[in-house]
C-alpha positions in Angstrom: 1.4 -5.7 -10.3 -0.1 -3.1 -12.6 -2.9 -2.4 -10.1 -0.3 -1.8 -7.4 1.5 0.7 -9.6 -1.7 2.6 -10.3 -2.5 2.5 -6.6 0.9 3.9 -5.7 0.6 6.6 -8.3 -2.9 7.4 -6.9 -1.5 7.7 -3.4 1.3 10.0 -4.5 -1.4 12.3 -6.0 -3.4 12.1 -2.8 -6.3 10.2 -4.4 -6.8 7.9 -1.4 -10.0 6.2 -2.5 -8.7 5.1 -5.8 -5.4 4.1 -4.2 -7.2 1.9 -1.7 -9.4 0.4 -4.5 -6.5 -0.5 -6.7 -4.2 -1.8 -3.9 -7.0 -3.8 -2.4 -7.6 -5.4 -5.8 -3.9 -6.1 -6.2 -3.9 -7.7 -2.7 -6.8 -10.0 -3.8 -4.9 -11.1 -7.0 -1.7 -11.6 -5.0 -3.2 -13.9 -2.4 -3.4 -17.1 -4.5 0.3 -16.6 -5.2 1.2 -15.9 -1.6 2.5 -12.5 -2.6 0.1 -10.3 -0.6 2.4 -9.1 2.1 4.0 -6.2 0.1 0.5 -4.9 -0.8 -0.4 -5.1 2.9 2.4 -2.6 3.5 1.2 -0.2 0.9 -2.4 -0.4 2.2 -1.2 0.2 5.7 0.8 3.2 4.8 -2.1 4.8 2.9 -4.4 4.3 5.8 -1.9 5.7 8.1 -1.4 8.8 5.9 -5.1 9.4 6.1 -5.0 9.3 9.9 -6.7 5.9 10.1 -4.0 4.4 12.3 -6.0 1.6 13.9 -7.2 0.4 10.5 -3.6 0.5 9.2 -2.2 -1.6 12.1 -3.3 -5.1 10.9 -1.9 -4.4 7.4 1.4 -3.1 8.7 1.7 -6.0 11.1 1.2 -8.5 8.2 3.5 -6.7 5.9 6.9 -8.0 4.8 9.0 -5.6 2.7 12.2 -6.5 1.0 15.0 -4.1 1.7 15.8 -3.9 -2.0 12.4 -2.3 -2.7 12.8 0.7 -0.4 9.1 1.4 -0.4 9.6 4.4 1.9 10.9 6.3 -1.1 7.7 5.7 -3.0 5.7 7.5 -0.3 8.2 10.2 0.5 6.3 12.7 -1.6 3.1 11.9 0.3 4.5 13.5 3.5 4.3 17.2 3.9 
């Protein structure tokens, strides 16, 4: 989970490459525990914010987000 927090912070600062690296690593660590779908959401959003919509689509289709997490708030600052 620490990697995801760093990745989200990177995304909020517009450091897309670092965000992708940290969230991709978080996704890899989450897979054995069947917890990768939240990280898929974050990766999809970051790709979408970069204008890479076709690359984002598989991640967003795979994503499952709990309503209690409200991840849209995390990325609100990334939108102009």
